[in-house]
Wavefront OBJ file of the C-alpha trace (Angstrom):
o trace
v -0.601 63.568 52.645
v 2.138 62.073 50.501
v 6.203 61.869 50.491
v 6.688 63.841 46.852
v 10.593 64.062 44.988
v 12.070 67.220 43.959
v 14.295 67.175 40.933
v 16.804 69.691 40.082
v 19.141 69.566 37.419
v 23.148 71.426 38.241
v 25.301 72.822 35.591
v 27.437 69.840 35.955
v 24.860 67.585 34.575
v 24.148 65.914 38.244
v 20.418 65.813 39.336
v 20.150 66.531 42.799
v 16.433 64.902 44.441
v 15.356 65.601 47.654
v 12.303 64.504 49.827
v 9.564 66.516 50.838
v 6.581 65.819 53.225
v 3.327 67.451 50.858
v -0.162 68.088 51.859
v -2.750 68.697 48.976
v -5.572 71.309 49.558
v -7.711 73.701 47.545
v -7.599 77.726 47.901
v -10.382 79.972 48.309
v -11.384 79.611 44.720
v -11.784 76.049 44.857
v -8.861 75.082 42.779
v -6.140 72.122 43.843
v -2.881 73.143 45.048
v 0.033 71.876 47.191
v 2.269 72.520 49.918
v 5.082 71.534 51.576
v 4.735 70.725 55.383
v 8.454 68.975 56.063
v 11.571 69.059 54.105
v 13.455 65.706 54.724
v 16.531 66.528 52.446
v 18.557 64.527 50.306
v 16.708 61.287 48.856
v 19.580 58.850 49.612
v 20.193 60.058 53.288
v 16.508 60.135 53.793
v 16.305 56.277 52.866
v 19.439 55.801 54.926
v 18.523 57.132 58.162
v 14.793 58.138 58.068
v 12.315 55.753 55.691
v 12.205 53.004 58.034
v 12.034 55.258 61.069
v 9.310 56.756 59.594
v 7.414 53.885 58.521
v 8.325 51.985 61.904
v 6.550 55.028 63.784
v 3.218 55.292 61.908
v 2.770 51.374 62.035
v 3.165 51.576 66.055
v 0.643 54.159 65.286
v -1.735 51.402 64.142
v -0.300 49.091 66.848
v 1.677 47.342 64.365
v 5.751 46.871 64.841
v 8.214 46.353 62.015
v 11.653 47.723 62.193
v 11.753 46.345 66.229
v 10.444 43.156 65.455
v 13.033 42.366 62.574
v 15.998 43.943 65.042
v 14.944 41.875 67.599
v 14.446 37.977 65.642
v 16.389 38.497 62.492
v 15.826 35.554 60.087
v 13.624 32.752 60.174
v 14.066 28.728 59.690
v 12.382 26.347 57.792
v 10.553 24.386 60.929
v 7.277 23.023 59.754
v 7.487 20.298 57.484
v 10.646 19.278 59.259
v 8.135 19.003 62.577
v 6.023 17.097 60.764
v 8.826 14.288 59.691
v 9.612 14.270 63.438
v 6.118 13.458 64.651
v 5.610 11.221 62.097
v 8.937 9.014 62.869
v 8.104 9.264 66.464
v 4.675 8.497 66.399
v 5.887 5.116 64.170
v 8.632 4.391 67.091
v 11.091 4.617 64.557
v 13.863 6.724 66.860
v 12.696 3.965 69.540
v 13.699 1.221 67.759
v 17.035 2.817 66.836
v 17.836 3.337 70.686
v 17.183 -0.206 71.287
v 19.527 -1.307 68.630
v 22.179 1.339 69.597
v 22.297 -0.042 73.399
v 23.989 -3.181 71.563
v 26.189 -1.321 69.688
v 29.010 -0.277 72.017
v 31.024 1.597 69.477
v 28.468 4.132 69.185
v 28.969 7.131 70.981
v 27.680 10.174 68.613
v 24.071 11.320 68.335
v 22.786 8.451 65.911
v 18.843 9.149 66.173
v 19.885 12.894 65.425
v 22.622 12.008 62.638
v 19.437 9.462 61.243
v 16.530 12.344 61.471
v 19.363 14.932 59.382
v 19.556 12.266 56.782
v 15.912 11.341 56.428
v 14.654 15.145 57.076
v 17.180 16.578 54.096
v 16.008 13.336 51.923
v 12.780 14.374 52.048
v 12.790 18.022 52.555
v 15.398 18.889 50.045
v 17.376 15.941 48.620
v 21.109 16.837 48.755
v 24.622 14.722 49.593
v 26.108 14.476 52.591
v 28.290 17.495 52.492
v 25.543 19.727 51.320
v 23.271 18.281 54.095
v 25.635 20.411 56.456
v 25.299 23.513 54.685
v 21.444 22.774 54.763
v 21.226 22.379 58.408
v 21.970 26.029 58.839
v 18.643 27.089 57.164
v 16.235 24.648 59.127
v 15.554 23.922 62.786
v 15.202 19.973 63.608
v 13.315 19.327 67.160
v 15.672 17.958 69.934
v 18.856 18.215 67.168
v 21.657 20.224 67.912
v 23.279 21.211 64.299
v 26.700 22.234 65.317
v 27.011 18.148 66.334
v 26.404 16.757 63.082
v 29.584 15.883 61.076
v 30.075 14.097 57.661
v 32.007 10.940 59.393
v 29.254 10.259 61.096
v 26.690 10.604 58.735
v 28.509 8.013 56.664
v 28.596 5.654 59.921
v 24.759 6.258 60.387
v 23.733 5.043 56.965
v 26.006 2.075 57.755
v 24.011 1.306 60.528
v 21.199 1.719 58.315
v 21.931 -0.861 55.986
v 22.984 -3.195 58.816
v 20.072 -3.256 60.465
v 17.720 -2.563 57.422
v 15.206 -5.333 58.009
v 14.604 -4.869 61.624
v 13.910 -1.334 61.158
v 11.744 -2.038 57.877
v 10.165 -4.411 60.342
v 9.445 -2.270 62.870
v 8.014 0.576 60.391
v 5.751 -2.196 58.499
v 4.661 -2.857 62.231
v 3.501 0.423 63.037
v 1.762 1.821 59.823
v -0.315 -1.518 59.448
v -1.207 -1.095 62.893
v -1.864 2.530 63.677
v -3.511 2.820 59.626
v -5.420 -0.612 60.697
v -4.334 -1.869 57.045
v -4.795 -5.380 56.507
v -2.083 -7.055 53.971
v -4.132 -8.466 51.888
v -2.378 -7.877 49.111
v 1.537 -7.342 48.355
v 2.453 -5.501 45.017
v 5.949 -6.008 44.389
v 7.671 -4.073 41.297
v 11.238 -2.988 40.121
v 13.309 0.076 38.798
v 16.728 1.057 38.316
v 19.160 3.953 39.498
v 22.255 4.990 37.641
v 25.744 6.152 39.120
v 27.585 8.655 37.733
v 31.484 6.745 38.225
v 34.031 4.868 36.785
v 35.489 3.468 40.193
v 34.269 0.036 40.126
v 35.568 -3.117 41.510
v 35.379 -6.771 40.225
v 32.730 -7.664 43.096
v 30.741 -3.953 42.854
v 27.081 -4.533 42.336
v 26.967 -1.381 40.032
v 27.028 -2.548 36.282
v 25.509 -2.504 33.203
v 21.821 -3.805 32.409
v 18.572 -2.752 31.678
v 18.065 0.754 32.462
v 14.323 2.193 33.060
v 15.970 5.721 33.177
v 17.217 5.230 29.301
v 21.113 5.793 30.683
v 22.165 2.007 29.521
v 25.408 3.854 29.151
v 25.856 3.996 32.927
v 26.150 1.398 35.526
v 23.553 1.088 37.915
v 21.726 -1.453 40.603
v 18.010 -2.406 40.693
v 15.854 -1.914 43.259
v 13.056 -3.683 44.356
v 9.934 -2.448 46.510
v 7.264 -4.211 47.821
v 4.154 -2.083 48.997
v 1.029 -2.237 50.146
v -2.152 -1.883 48.356
v -2.618 1.963 49.758
v 0.770 2.461 48.021
v 2.894 2.273 51.666
v 6.169 0.724 50.923
v 6.638 -2.267 53.684
v 10.219 -3.522 52.341
v 12.990 -2.726 49.603
v 15.437 -4.945 48.130
v 18.977 -3.813 46.061
v 20.131 -6.058 43.019
v 23.133 -5.615 41.200
v 22.616 -3.882 38.008
v 22.070 -6.701 35.740
v 19.819 -8.228 37.772
v 16.642 -9.309 35.973
v 13.261 -8.808 37.362
v 12.285 -12.217 36.768
v 14.950 -14.127 38.941
v 13.753 -11.866 42.106
v 10.809 -12.538 42.217
v 11.361 -16.164 44.115
v 13.861 -14.727 46.780
v 11.227 -11.711 47.820
v 8.301 -13.734 48.051
v 10.251 -16.043 50.412
v 11.796 -12.977 52.349
v 8.255 -11.411 53.133
v 6.945 -14.768 54.170
v 9.446 -15.173 56.813
v 9.383 -11.595 57.763
v 5.392 -11.243 58.406
v 4.491 -14.586 59.403
v 1.981 -16.548 57.209
v 2.049 -15.582 53.795
v -0.606 -17.865 52.478
v -3.421 -15.313 52.864
v -1.878 -12.352 51.279
v -1.855 -12.117 47.075
v 1.158 -11.296 45.032
v 0.177 -8.839 42.768
v 2.878 -7.951 39.715
v 3.539 -7.584 36.178
v 4.274 -9.818 33.666
v 7.848 -9.011 34.059
v 8.257 -11.147 36.453
v 6.154 -14.006 35.061
v 7.584 -17.481 34.433
v 6.792 -20.664 34.235
v 9.348 -21.447 36.876
v 7.899 -18.829 39.464
v 4.253 -19.716 38.397
v 5.257 -22.829 39.870
v 6.903 -21.777 42.944
v 4.006 -19.491 44.091
v 1.956 -22.691 43.382
v 3.640 -25.058 45.553
v 3.959 -22.692 48.099
v 0.427 -22.133 48.489
v 0.735 -18.504 47.664
v -2.318 -17.125 45.984
v -1.644 -14.173 43.198
v -2.497 -12.133 39.894
v 0.017 -11.483 37.335
v 0.189 -9.812 34.162
v 0.761 -12.018 31.545
v 2.230 -11.455 28.040
v -0.143 -11.457 24.757
v 2.295 -12.890 22.577
v 2.524 -16.368 23.920
v 0.207 -19.132 22.149
v -2.272 -19.615 25.018
v -3.187 -16.126 25.391
v -3.557 -15.334 21.455
v -5.858 -18.393 21.627
v -7.969 -16.553 24.094
v -7.630 -13.407 22.858
v -9.044 -15.098 19.547
v -12.109 -15.709 21.887
v -12.695 -12.410 23.742
v -12.426 -10.474 20.268
v -15.150 -13.030 19.107
v -17.564 -12.600 22.031
v -16.898 -9.070 21.907
v -20.004 -6.809 20.455
v -18.044 -3.432 19.407
v -15.033 -1.339 20.808
v -16.617 1.463 22.141
v -17.238 0.193 25.455
v -15.209 -1.655 28.164
v -15.420 -5.320 28.456
v -13.847 -8.035 30.295
v -13.562 -11.998 29.176
v -12.622 -14.771 31.373
v -11.479 -18.701 30.106
v -10.345 -21.280 33.071
v -7.014 -22.982 32.057
v -5.919 -26.375 33.332
v -2.302 -25.562 34.644
v 0.171 -28.772 35.342
v 3.190 -28.273 38.024
v 5.310 -30.258 39.937
v 5.836 -30.339 44.170
v 8.739 -32.575 45.543
v 8.468 -34.374 42.318
v 4.812 -35.021 42.380
v 2.896 -34.024 39.571
v -0.061 -31.541 40.362
v -3.071 -30.037 38.426
v -4.878 -26.683 39.190
v -6.935 -24.185 37.256
v -5.639 -20.949 36.274
v -8.081 -17.983 35.333
v -6.986 -15.949 32.799
v -8.904 -12.797 32.228
v -8.928 -10.212 29.287
v -9.541 -6.659 30.023
v -10.630 -3.947 27.358
v -10.790 -0.509 27.549
v -11.991 1.640 24.064
v -9.615 5.087 25.086
v -6.866 2.442 25.302
v -8.003 0.622 22.041
v -7.875 3.894 20.338
v -4.605 5.312 21.422
v -2.995 1.751 20.381
v -4.894 2.114 16.694
v -3.458 5.930 16.073
v -0.106 4.891 17.543
v 0.123 1.929 15.357
v -0.923 4.408 11.686
v 1.883 6.704 12.561
v 4.279 4.160 12.924
v 3.492 2.702 9.611
v 3.739 6.057 8.449
v 7.133 6.456 9.729
v 8.273 3.388 8.428
v 7.238 4.096 4.833
v 8.823 7.414 5.035
v 11.799 6.196 6.387
v 11.882 3.496 3.720
v 11.653 6.045 1.080
v 14.281 8.086 2.710
v 16.611 5.476 2.718
v 16.317 3.552 -0.878
v 17.170 7.351 -2.166
v 20.273 7.554 -0.235
v 23.572 7.037 -2.763
v 24.491 4.135 -1.220
v 25.059 0.495 -1.212
v 22.160 -1.076 -1.432
v 23.508 -4.085 1.171
v 23.881 -0.777 3.536
v 20.363 0.195 2.994
v 19.136 -3.253 3.770
v 21.350 -3.033 7.303
v 19.844 0.853 8.447
v 16.120 0.015 7.451
v 16.426 -3.579 9.943
v 18.346 -1.455 12.142
v 15.620 0.931 12.491
v 12.718 -1.521 12.487
v 14.371 -3.225 15.662
v 14.762 0.040 17.606
v 11.454 0.720 16.784
v 9.853 -2.624 17.764
v 8.853 -3.502 14.309
v 11.149 -5.855 12.733
v 8.920 -8.801 12.921
v 6.485 -6.683 11.075
v 7.939 -6.683 7.484
v 9.710 -8.832 5.379
v 13.045 -7.389 3.052
v 14.782 -8.296 0.650
v 17.200 -6.692 -2.474
v 16.462 -6.012 -5.750
v 18.747 -4.211 -7.811
v 19.772 -0.831 -5.540
v 16.470 -0.722 -3.426
v 15.294 -2.619 -0.584
v 11.936 -4.400 -1.116
v 9.363 -4.444 1.809
v 6.382 -6.787 2.163
v 4.278 -6.665 5.419
v 3.386 -9.743 7.095
v -0.122 -9.819 7.525
v -0.779 -12.255 9.757
v 1.581 -10.577 12.158
v -0.161 -7.400 11.865
v -3.299 -8.475 12.619
v -2.172 -10.157 15.838
v -0.811 -7.123 16.531
v -4.074 -5.330 15.631
v -6.111 -8.027 17.383
v -4.270 -7.244 20.988
v -5.367 -2.988 20.544
v -6.869 -1.910 24.384
v -6.334 -5.547 26.183
v -4.270 -6.512 29.075
v -4.174 -9.799 30.133
v -3.615 -11.058 33.510
v -3.732 -14.478 35.297
v -4.682 -15.575 38.776
v -5.241 -18.366 40.999
v -7.628 -16.720 43.373
v -10.666 -18.257 44.197
v -14.101 -17.343 43.065
v -14.820 -15.522 45.862
v -13.117 -12.561 43.434
v -15.010 -12.467 40.350
v -13.238 -11.173 37.015
v -13.929 -7.446 37.638
v -12.240 -7.695 41.021
v -9.271 -9.495 39.966
v -8.764 -6.375 36.951
v -9.025 -3.822 39.672
v -6.591 -5.653 41.941
v -4.157 -5.643 39.068
v -4.741 -2.254 38.005
v -3.994 -1.020 41.516
v -0.240 -2.389 41.067
v -0.508 0.854 37.767
v -0.989 3.127 40.626
v 2.095 1.226 42.818
v 4.090 1.942 40.099
v 3.019 5.531 39.777
v 4.176 6.116 43.506
v 7.240 4.172 42.913
v 8.456 6.849 39.980
v 6.915 9.523 42.119
v 9.449 8.463 45.200
v 12.558 8.447 42.335
v 11.796 11.778 41.323
v 10.588 13.675 44.808
v 13.565 11.583 46.639
v 15.986 12.631 43.918
v 18.185 9.501 44.127
v 19.376 9.222 40.803
v 22.031 9.365 39.687
v 24.228 8.171 42.487
l 1 2 3 4 5 6 7 8 9 10 11 12 13 14 15 16 17 18 19 20 21 22 23 24 25 26 27 28 29 30 31 32 33 34 35 36 37 38 39 40 41 42 43 44 45 46 47 48 49 50 51 52 53 54 55 56 57 58 59 60 61 62 63 64 65 66 67 68 69 70 71 72 73 74 75 76 77 78 79 80 81 82 83 84 85 86 87 88 89 90 91 92 93 94 95 96 97 98 99 100 101 102 103 104 105 106 107 108 109 110 111 112 113 114 115 116 117 118 119 120 121 122 123 124 125 126 127 128 129 130 131 132 133 134 135 136 137 138 139 140 141 142 143 144 145 146 147 148 149 150 151 152 153 154 155 156 157 158 159 160 161 162 163 164 165 166 167 168 169 170 171 172 173 174 175 176 177 178 179 180 181 182 183 184 185 186 187 188 189 190 191 192 193 194 195 196 197 198 199 200 201 202 203 204 205 206 207 208 209 210 211 212 213 214 215 216 217 218 219 220 221 222 223 224 225 226 227 228 229 230 231 232 233 234 235 236 237 238 239 240 241 242 243 244 245 246 247 248 249 250 251 252 253 254 255 256 257 258 259 260 261 262 263 264 265 266 267 268 269 270 271 272 273 274 275 276 277 278 279 280 281 282 283 284 285 286 287 288 289 290 291 292 293 294 295 296 297 298 299 300 301 302 303 304 305 306 307 308 309 310 311 312 313 314 315 316 317 318 319 320 321 322 323 324 325 326 327 328 329 330 331 332 333 334 335 336 337 338 339 340 341 342 343 344 345 346 347 348 349 350 351 352 353 354 355 356 357 358 359 360 361 362 363 364 365 366 367 368 369 370 371 372 373 374 375 376 377 378 379 380 381 382 383 384 385 386 387 388 389 390 391 392 393 394 395 396 397 398 399 400 401 402 403 404 405 406 407 408 409 410 411 412 413 414 415 416 417 418 419 420 421 422 423 424 425 426 427 428 429 430 431 432 433 434 435 436 437 438 439 440 441 442 443 444 445 446 447 448 449 450 451 452 453 454 455 456 457 458 459 460 461 462 463 464 465 466 467 468 469 470
């Protein structure tokens, strides 16, 4: 049996459609025929009044329910992932810590835990503004929370509470995470990023200001954000600095803060990239007996010398290679001169080498094309020189060529020694460390590579939590 439609066209041009219950059968001659078992009437009336009931009655015969179920329970709310967030925060004793602090904050009379739960759950589930959060609450179910009691003003007050008690709450979370997952704080990985704002309303004391943008939005004010993570990529502390803060200037403040908060820090190694590295910071770490693995620039004199040795020792460019050299380093502690050995480790990756070499060829080809393009322009030779110089600077190639003007064209001469030095660094990255010989050079490299995973995790946090623009 099946439902069939019968259409008949009227003189007016209107097509009348009816619905019938039809059965197929074979006559005495064995030919296939159909016969009408029931006439449901016009299609529009059938769909409006009888279709759902017919389907529901058939499902009931099969032991299933459709229409009654929908009428009884209505639409569903999002719950599963939010319950997971709620249980994790409870397991970490985060809400308990908030309640303890709240007891001393006698002015807080609203549901502080509920509002903070809403803020965190929304940021993880569907990042949005505080105003949009109120609409989001209508679509979800949060355990132990009455969404009708959440309002905008109290959400803002809850954020003020989190900022005021940031360190205590971070410490509580870090302590719980390290304990529950049985993690040893053997290494701390420190990285920085930035987040920009869409605003023109700024005060003289505002930390939002112009600076180096990792989002390629130098036209927007920003703040600079630092985060400290474990080897597993779990954040245990974060910092917000003015938008024009240089990475290198933050390291000492962060190391001191982590040491104060997590006790004896001498057994914890600091791992950070070359953007944080300066002689002043190295002296600070050494004077505090801190162990470290830091990225190092390949352009420094000592780095170039060691790189030359590494290339000499290397047999080929088809396989990985690690080269180490110990270099004496002088520093001062309370006016007393001291001497220690720093381990410089160069690591070579053949795949990175191939990518660097290919990119180098493309850049040179692009430059030759740009040189020809600018020289045929009908403009003053001084303007040609200026345009070419600007192009080289924007592509990080300004030190590769000497430019001069001859007549109405710009003459370019490559600096062979500079280009050779650039090519010598293809595939290599350099780190330096004061870790003991209990760590071999491969372990130092592995420890530093973990920082790249942490940096990737940081980028994912920015993307997933939708923290920019603000």
